[in-house]
C-alpha positions in Angstrom: 73.8 22.1 -36.9 70.8 22.9 -35.2 69.6 26.5 -35.2 67.2 28.6 -32.8 65.1 31.4 -34.2 64.7 34.3 -33.0 68.4 35.2 -32.4 69.0 37.4 -29.3 70.7 39.9 -31.1 69.2 43.1 -32.9 70.6 42.4 -36.0 71.9 38.9 -36.3 74.4 37.3 -39.4 73.8 33.7 -40.2 76.2 31.6 -42.3 75.0 28.6 -43.7 76.9 26.9 -46.5 79.1 30.0 -47.2 76.0 32.1 -47.4 75.5 35.3 -45.4 71.7 35.5 -44.6 70.9 39.2 -42.6 67.9 38.4 -40.4 65.4 40.9 -39.6 65.9 43.0 -36.5 64.0 42.3 -33.1 62.4 44.9 -30.9 62.2 45.3 -27.4 58.8 45.4 -25.5 58.5 48.7 -23.9 56.0 47.4 -21.6 57.0 44.8 -18.1 54.9 41.6 -18.1 55.7 39.0 -15.6 55.5 35.6 -16.7 54.7 33.1 -14.0 57.7 31.0 -14.4 60.1 28.6 -12.0 63.4 29.9 -11.6 65.6 28.6 -14.5 68.6 27.8 -12.3 69.8 27.5 -8.3 68.4 30.5 -6.5 71.9 30.9 -5.0 73.0 32.8 -8.2 73.4 36.4 -8.8 71.6 38.6 -11.4 70.9 42.4 -12.2 68.6 43.9 -14.5 71.2 43.9 -17.3 68.5 44.2 -20.1 68.8 47.0 -22.5 72.5 47.2 -21.5 74.8 48.0 -24.7 77.0 45.0 -26.3 79.2 44.8 -28.8 77.2 45.7 -31.8 73.9 45.4 -30.3 71.5 45.6 -27.1 71.6 43.1 -24.4 68.2 41.4 -24.7 68.2 39.2 -21.7 69.2 39.1 -18.4 72.5 37.3 -17.3 72.2 35.2 -14.3 75.9 34.4 -12.7 76.8 31.1 -11.2 79.4 28.4 -11.3 79.7 25.9 -13.8 77.6 22.7 -13.8 75.0 24.6 -11.7 71.6 23.0 -12.8 69.3 24.9 -15.2 65.5 24.2 -15.1 62.7 24.6 -17.4 61.0 27.8 -16.4 57.7 26.6 -17.9 56.2 23.5 -19.1 56.2 23.4 -22.9 58.3 21.8 -25.7 62.1 22.1 -27.0 61.3 24.1 -30.0 65.3 24.3 -30.9 68.5 23.1 -29.3 72.2 24.4 -30.8 74.9 21.6 -30.9 76.7 24.3 -30.7 77.1 27.8 -32.1 79.9 30.2 -32.3 78.3 33.5 -30.7 75.5 31.5 -27.8 77.2 28.0 -27.9 75.2 25.4 -26.5 71.8 26.8 -26.2 68.0 25.8 -26.2 64.5 27.1 -26.3 61.6 26.2 -24.7 58.2 27.3 -25.9 55.3 27.1 -23.7 51.3 26.7 -24.4 50.9 30.4 -25.3 53.5 30.6 -27.9 56.0 32.5 -25.6 59.5 31.4 -25.7 62.2 31.0 -23.0 65.7 31.3 -24.2 68.8 29.7 -22.5 72.4 30.4 -23.9 76.3 29.6 -23.0 75.1 26.2 -21.4 78.3 24.4 -20.3 80.7 22.9 -22.9 83.3 21.6 -20.8 84.3 18.6 -19.2 83.5 19.1 -15.4 86.5 20.3 -13.6 88.0 21.9 -16.4 87.9 24.6 -19.3 88.6 22.3 -22.2 85.7 22.9 -24.0 85.3 19.5 -24.7 82.2 18.3 -22.9 79.9 18.0 -25.6 76.4 17.4 -25.3 76.7 15.0 -22.3 77.6 17.9 -20.1 75.5 20.6 -22.0 72.0 19.1 -21.7 70.2 17.0 -19.4 69.2 13.4 -20.7 65.9 13.2 -23.1 66.5 16.9 -23.8 66.2 17.2 -27.7 64.1 19.0 -29.9 60.5 18.3 -29.6 60.9 17.1 -26.4 58.0 17.7 -23.7 59.5 19.5 -20.4 57.9 19.9 -17.3 58.3 23.3 -15.1 61.4 23.0 -13.0 62.5 19.8 -14.7 66.5 19.7 -15.3 67.2 20.7 -18.9 71.0 21.3 -18.8 74.1 23.1 -16.9 75.3 26.4 -16.6 78.5 27.1 -18.5 80.8 29.5 -20.7 80.1 28.4 -24.3 80.4 30.6 -27.4 81.3 34.5 -26.9 81.0 33.9 -22.9 84.6 32.2 -22.8 86.0 35.3 -21.3 82.9 36.5 -19.4 82.3 34.0 -17.0 80.0 31.0 -16.3 76.5 32.2 -16.3 72.9 31.6 -18.0 71.8 34.1 -20.9 68.2 34.1 -20.1 65.7 35.7 -22.6 61.8 35.7 -22.8 60.0 36.6 -26.0 56.4 37.4 -27.1 54.9 34.8 -29.7 56.1 37.4 -32.3 59.9 37.2 -31.3 59.8 40.6 -29.3 62.1 40.4 -26.5 60.5 41.3 -23.2 62.5 42.1 -19.7 62.7 38.8 -18.0 63.8 40.8 -14.7 60.4 41.1 -13.2 59.5 37.3 -14.0 62.9 35.9 -12.6 62.4 38.3 -9.2 58.7 37.1 -8.8 60.1 33.6 -9.3 62.7 33.9 -6.7 60.7 35.5 -3.8 57.7 33.0 -4.8 57.1 30.0 -2.3 56.2 26.7 -4.4 53.2 25.1 -3.8 52.7 21.5 -5.2 49.6 19.3 -5.7 51.3 16.6 -3.7 51.4 16.6 0.3 53.4 13.4 1.8 51.8 14.5 5.1 48.4 14.4 3.8 49.1 11.2 1.6 50.0 9.3 4.6 47.2 10.7 7.0 44.6 9.3 4.5 45.9 5.9 4.1 45.8 4.5 7.3 46.0 0.7 6.3 46.9 -1.3 3.2 43.8 -2.1 2.2 43.2 1.4 1.8 46.5 1.9 -0.3 45.5 -1.1 -3.0 41.9 -0.8 -2.7 41.4 -4.0 -1.5 37.9 -5.2 -0.8 35.9 -8.5 0.3 34.3 -10.9 -2.2 30.8 -11.1 -1.3 30.1 -14.4 -0.1 33.6 -15.7 0.2 34.6 -17.0 3.5 37.9 -15.2 3.8 41.0 -17.3 4.9 42.6 -15.0 7.2 41.4 -12.1 9.2 41.6 -8.8 7.4 44.1 -6.3 8.2 46.1 -8.8 10.2 50.1 -9.8 9.9 50.9 -13.3 9.6 53.9 -15.8 9.3 54.4 -19.4 9.6 56.2 -21.5 12.1 59.0 -22.4 9.4 59.7 -19.1 7.3 60.1 -15.6 8.9 58.6 -13.7 6.0 55.8 -11.6 7.2 52.2 -11.0 5.1 49.4 -8.7 5.3 46.1 -10.3 4.9 44.2 -8.2 2.9 40.5 -7.9 2.8 40.7 -9.7 -0.7 41.6 -12.6 1.2 45.3 -13.0 -0.5 48.3 -12.4 1.6 50.4 -9.9 0.6 54.6 -9.8 0.8 56.6 -7.2 2.3 59.4 -6.8 0.1 61.7 -6.1 2.6 62.0 -4.2 5.9 62.2 -1.0 4.8 58.7 -0.9 3.2 57.6 -2.8 6.4 58.4 0.0 8.9 56.7 2.5 6.8 53.6 1.0 7.8 54.3 -0.7 11.5 56.7 0.3 14.3 57.4 -3.1 15.1 56.6 -7.0 14.7 54.5 -7.4 18.2 51.2 -7.6 16.3 52.3 -10.7 13.9 50.3 -13.7 14.3 52.4 -17.2 13.6 50.4 -19.7 11.9 51.0 -23.4 10.8 52.5 -24.0 7.0 49.3 -25.8 6.1 47.5 -22.5 7.0 49.8 -20.5 5.1 49.7 -22.5 2.2 46.0 -22.4 2.0 45.9 -18.4 1.8 46.3 -17.2 -1.8 49.5 -15.1 -2.5 48.5 -11.7 -3.6 51.0 -8.5 -4.7 53.7 -6.9 -2.8 53.4 -4.2 -0.3 54.8 -1.0 -1.4 55.9 1.7 0.6 53.2 3.9 2.2 52.2 7.0 0.7 53.9 10.2 1.6 56.5 8.3 3.6 59.2 8.0 1.6 60.9 8.9 -1.9 62.3 6.4 -4.0 64.7 5.9 -6.8 65.5 3.1 -9.1 69.2 2.1 -8.8 70.1 2.8 -12.3 68.2 6.1 -13.1 68.8 9.1 -11.1 64.9 10.5 -10.8 63.7 10.9 -7.3 60.1 9.9 -6.9 57.4 10.4 -4.4 55.0 7.2 -3.7 51.4 8.3 -3.9 48.5 6.3 -3.1 48.4 2.7 -4.8 51.9 2.5 -5.5 51.9 5.2 -8.0 55.4 7.2 -8.6 55.3 10.9 -9.1 58.5 11.8 -10.2 59.9 15.0 -7.9 61.6 17.2 -10.7 63.8 19.5 -8.7 65.9 19.5 -5.8 63.9 22.6 -4.8 60.5 20.7 -4.8 61.8 17.9 -2.6 63.3 20.3 -0.1 59.7 21.7 0.1 58.1 18.7 0.2 60.6 16.7 2.6 62.7 19.3 4.4 66.4 20.4 3.6 67.7 16.8 4.4 65.1 15.1 2.0 68.4 13.3 0.5 68.3 11.2 3.4 64.5 10.2 3.1 65.1 8.4 -0.7 65.1 4.8 -0.8 66.7 2.8 -3.8 64.3 0.4 -5.1 66.3 -2.8 -7.0 64.9 -3.3 -10.3 63.4 -6.6 -9.4 60.6 -4.8 -7.3 60.2 -1.6 -9.3 57.6 -3.6 -11.0 55.3 -3.5 -8.1 54.9 0.2 -8.7 53.1 2.5 -11.4 54.2 5.9 -12.9 52.2 8.7 -12.4 52.2 12.5 -13.4 54.8 14.6 -11.9 54.8 16.5 -8.7 53.7 19.5 -10.3 53.8 23.2 -8.7 50.6 24.8 -8.0 51.6 28.6 -7.4 52.3 30.4 -4.9 
């Protein structure tokens, strides 16, 4: 069993191997402090300022965010998973994220049920998102798990018990931080429209340049195909022909095939084969067929993970899911992984 410290109650009893250990009580910070966090779940849930309310044998050191089971839970900050429970009697499945300043963010009563049931047999696969384990780095807004009613929340209803603690373990009221996060209009370090407008052609996207003194075998920037094969190539400034893996990529760069020049098979064979063309930056989001992550395409075929549906909706509109193309694993190697798209503020 993996334990999280500090515990949420004022005076906590921990039983290990039959031995009872009384842990030192925590105090609550009198002042209100606003941490710049991402909202830790969907913004459609409800919550009140219940920090400090009386509970059975202790004072509540959190805000309870009420919502349906399996509502996604997101990392409030960039940081590391400091601890993860697997599970515990009172707070059930739970995890703690620690930020660079030493503040900790605690998620209690994470889901323990098989989806659609109240069987308590969901296990970690329906509690924590893939890759969430002790020591794992997380990005602000990243999916970390799902809301539930594990531990002593079985008779309370599905919710997230969310705490913020100072580096010394003192609980602070998260209400102001949550309210600020709820009302903030997020901005990100990637702008799809700007990425598209500043990448007018494939030479610019890939950084293809002419070789000094070399006579190019085709006109840079032109589209070509041979008489016998329908495949269309882009003639790069580097003197090579670059293939479009499929029409979906082609139509992010061109409206139709009206400018394609037909050349002889011999002329085509004389042009060295280059690399595959990738989606025009900002035009589409992509995902590989076997992985649920959705990526923005940045210049140079760089993929940047969009960590939350909220970010995708902000960047690509409420119907963002219709703008996602599946890329087969055979062509995924045409791309390079970059940094996740990050929230930059309000």
